[in-house]
C-alpha positions as CSV (number, residue, x, y, z in Angstrom):
1,M,-0.1,0.1,0.0
2,K,1.4,3.4,-1.1
3,F,1.2,6.2,1.3
4,D,0.8,9.8,0.1
5,A,3.6,11.8,1.7
6,R,1.6,15.0,1.1
7,L,-1.3,13.6,3.1
8,I,1.0,12.6,5.9
9,Q,2.5,16.0,6.0
10,D,-0.9,17.6,6.1
11,L,-2.0,15.5,8.9
12,F,1.0,15.8,11.1
13,P,0.1,19.0,12.8
14,L,-3.3,17.6,13.7
15,G,-1.5,14.5,15.0
16,V,0.8,16.5,17.2
17,F,-2.1,18.7,18.5
18,T,-4.1,15.5,19.5
19,V,-1.2,14.0,21.2
20,I,-0.4,17.3,23.2
21,F,-4.2,17.9,23.9
22,A,-4.4,14.1,25.2
23,A,-1.3,14.6,27.5
24,A,-2.7,17.9,28.9
25,L,-6.2,16.4,29.6
26,I,-4.5,13.3,31.3
27,A,-2.3,15.7,33.4
28,S,-5.2,17.8,34.4
29,Y,-7.2,14.8,35.3
30,F,-4.4,13.3,37.8
31,S,-3.7,16.9,39.1
32,L,-7.4,17.3,40.0
33,K,-7.6,13.9,41.4
34,K,-4.6,14.7,43.7
35,Q,-6.2,18.0,44.7
36,K,-9.4,16.3,45.6
37,K,-7.6,13.8,47.8
38,L,-5.9,16.6,49.6
39,M,-9.1,18.5,50.1
40,R,-10.9,15.4,51.6
41,D,-8.1,15.2,54.2
42,V,-8.4,18.9,54.9
43,A,-12.1,18.7,55.2
44,L,-11.9,15.7,57.5
45,K,-9.5,17.4,59.8
46,L,-11.4,20.7,59.9
47,G,-14.7,18.7,60.7
48,L,-16.2,19.8,57.4
49,E,-17.8,17.7,54.6
50,F,-16.2,17.2,51.1
51,S,-18.5,16.7,48.2
52,E,-18.4,16.5,44.4
53,T,-20.8,17.6,41.6
54,D,-22.6,14.8,39.9
55,P,-21.7,15.5,36.2
56,F,-24.9,13.8,35.0
57,S,-27.4,15.2,37.6
58,F,-29.0,17.4,34.9
59,L,-30.1,14.5,32.9
60,S,-32.3,13.0,35.6
61,Q,-35.7,14.7,35.9
62,D,-37.1,12.2,38.3
63,K,-35.8,13.1,41.7
64,R,-37.4,10.1,43.5
65,P,-35.1,7.8,45.2
66,R,-34.4,4.5,43.4
67,P,-33.2,1.3,44.5
68,A,-29.3,0.7,44.2
69,Y,-28.3,-1.0,40.9
70,H,-26.0,-3.9,41.2
71,R,-24.3,-4.6,38.0
72,P,-23.8,-8.4,37.3
73,S,-20.1,-9.5,37.5
74,D,-20.4,-11.1,34.1
75,A,-21.9,-8.2,32.4
76,G,-18.7,-7.4,30.5
77,F,-16.9,-4.0,30.0
78,D,-18.7,-1.2,31.8
79,L,-18.3,1.7,29.3
80,Q,-21.1,3.8,31.1
81,G,-19.3,3.4,34.4
82,L,-15.9,4.4,32.9
83,I,-17.3,7.5,31.3
84,K,-19.0,8.5,34.6
85,K,-15.8,7.9,36.6
86,V,-13.8,10.1,34.1
87,A,-16.4,12.8,34.1
88,T,-16.6,12.8,37.9
89,G,-12.8,13.1,38.0
90,F,-13.1,16.5,36.2
91,S,-16.3,17.8,38.1
92,P,-15.8,20.6,40.7
93,W,-15.4,20.0,44.4
94,R,-16.8,21.7,47.4
95,V,-16.2,21.7,51.1
96,S,-18.9,22.9,53.5
97,G,-20.1,22.6,57.1
98,K,-19.8,24.3,60.5
99,Y,-16.7,25.8,61.9
100,H,-16.6,27.6,65.3
101,G,-20.4,27.8,65.0
102,Y,-20.5,29.4,61.5
103,Q,-21.4,27.9,58.2
104,V,-18.5,27.8,55.9
105,I,-18.3,27.2,52.2
106,I,-15.0,26.5,50.3
107,R,-15.0,26.0,46.5
108,T,-12.9,26.9,43.4
109,E,-13.6,28.9,40.3
110,K,-11.8,29.6,37.0
111,K,-11.5,33.0,35.4
112,D,-9.2,34.0,32.5
113,K,-7.6,30.5,32.6
114,K,-6.7,31.0,36.2
115,S,-7.9,29.0,39.2
116,F,-9.1,30.7,42.5
117,T,-10.1,29.4,45.9
118,I,-13.2,31.0,47.2
119,V,-13.7,30.7,51.1
120,Q,-17.0,32.1,52.5
121,L,-18.1,32.3,56.1
122,L,-21.7,33.1,56.6
123,F,-23.1,35.1,59.6
124,N,-25.7,33.2,61.6
125,Q,-28.2,36.0,60.9
126,P,-28.0,38.5,57.8
127,L,-27.1,41.9,59.0
128,G,-29.8,43.7,56.9
129,M,-27.8,46.9,56.5
130,G,-26.8,46.7,52.8
131,L,-23.3,46.6,54.2
132,N,-20.3,46.5,51.9
133,I,-16.7,46.5,53.0
134,V,-13.8,46.1,50.7
135,V,-10.1,47.0,50.7
136,G,-9.6,50.7,49.7
137,N,-8.2,51.0,46.1
138,F,-7.8,53.5,43.3
139,L,-11.4,52.9,42.0
140,S,-12.9,53.6,45.5
141,K,-10.9,56.8,45.6
142,V,-12.0,57.9,42.2
143,G,-15.7,57.1,43.2
144,K,-15.2,59.4,46.3
145,N,-13.8,62.2,44.2
146,I,-16.0,62.1,41.1
147,F,-19.4,60.9,42.6
148,G,-19.1,62.1,46.1
149,K,-19.5,58.6,47.5
150,Q,-17.6,59.0,50.7
151,S,-16.7,55.9,52.7
152,I,-18.4,55.7,56.1
153,S,-15.8,56.8,58.6
154,T,-14.8,54.5,61.5
155,G,-12.8,57.4,63.3
156,N,-9.8,55.0,63.2
157,P,-7.2,56.6,60.7
158,D,-5.4,53.3,60.2
159,L,-8.7,51.4,59.3
160,D,-10.2,54.3,57.3
161,N,-7.0,54.4,55.1
162,K,-7.3,50.6,54.5
163,V,-10.9,49.9,53.8
164,Y,-14.1,51.3,52.0
165,I,-17.2,51.0,53.8
166,S,-20.7,51.7,52.3
167,G,-24.3,50.7,52.9
168,Q,-27.9,51.4,52.8
169,D,-28.6,51.8,56.6
170,E,-25.8,54.3,57.3
171,M,-27.0,54.9,61.0
172,K,-26.6,51.3,61.9
173,I,-23.4,50.9,60.1
174,K,-22.0,54.1,61.8
175,Y,-22.9,52.6,65.2
176,L,-21.3,49.4,64.3
177,V,-18.0,50.7,63.0
178,K,-17.5,53.1,65.9
179,R,-16.9,50.3,68.5
180,S,-13.1,49.8,69.2
181,E,-13.5,46.0,69.5
182,F,-15.0,45.9,65.9
183,Q,-12.4,48.2,64.6
184,Q,-9.4,46.1,66.0
185,A,-11.1,42.9,64.6
186,L,-11.5,44.4,61.1
187,L,-8.0,45.9,61.1
188,S,-6.5,42.6,62.1
189,L,-8.4,40.8,59.5
190,Y,-7.5,43.1,56.6
191,N,-3.8,43.3,57.7
192,K,-3.6,39.5,57.2
193,Y,-6.0,39.2,54.2
194,P,-6.4,42.3,52.2
195,G,-8.6,40.5,49.5
196,I,-11.5,40.2,52.0
197,R,-15.0,41.3,51.1
198,I,-17.8,41.8,53.6
199,D,-21.5,42.1,53.0
200,D,-24.8,41.3,54.9
201,Q,-24.5,37.6,54.4
202,G,-21.0,37.1,55.6
203,I,-17.2,37.4,54.9
204,T,-15.7,36.2,51.5
205,Y,-12.1,35.5,50.7
206,K,-10.6,34.9,47.3
207,E,-7.2,33.3,47.0
208,K,-5.3,33.5,43.7
209,K,-4.6,29.8,43.7
210,V,-6.0,26.5,44.7
211,L,-5.4,26.3,48.4
212,T,-4.9,22.8,49.7
213,D,-2.9,23.4,52.8
214,L,-4.5,22.5,56.2
215,A,-2.5,25.0,58.3
216,A,-3.5,27.8,55.8
217,Y,-7.1,27.0,56.1
218,Q,-7.1,26.8,59.9
219,K,-5.4,30.1,60.1
220,L,-7.9,31.7,57.6
221,L,-11.0,30.1,59.2
222,D,-9.9,31.2,62.7
223,S,-9.4,34.9,61.5
224,L,-12.7,34.8,59.7
225,S,-14.7,33.4,62.5
226,A,-13.0,35.9,65.1
227,A,-14.0,38.7,62.8
228,A,-17.6,37.5,62.5
229,K,-18.0,37.5,66.3
230,A,-17.4,41.3,66.2
231,F,-20.3,41.7,64.0
232,A,-22.6,40.0,66.5
233,E,-21.5,41.7,69.6
């Protein structure tokens, strides 16, 4: 059989791309598998629950419980099981539960081909103030100068220079932020974690990588829960 050299030459780039793509996919699969193993261990030691998204949950319209299916041992190669296992390997993970009395949610997200870890600690009761606290930056300063949106002052220069505070119920917010215990808790939190965002629901931190270190989570969650207490007192 005679091969067309020109055809082989034309297909060569496609073959190289296919091999590279397959290698990247396999590497990603095992990397995520290792990541999930680490997070299962982290969740266990933090007293939280690790879970994965069912990649085929959208296919099931009937939510009634069904009896467990036991596949016969002589049924041959389980292609469906293999596909589900591989798909589950690429599915997102989530860690949630109670930590020091507060509901905690840990998850990852991708943006602009970069992975982030999102850690959210929820208040036991929503504050109902329309509160928004973020680290002060260039945009917040521009907003102050152009639109006259002044940050609510805490009376603490170190804190006022670090964060931008706004909200709907300014009277309640002013009462909250004037307390010295609150100011110290907030200043301590933002000195350690400048990326923190606080609203009526709770405190959210965004790490610019996938965090799998137990000690880092313990330090972060201890800081978040300590700050959350200042909102309730």
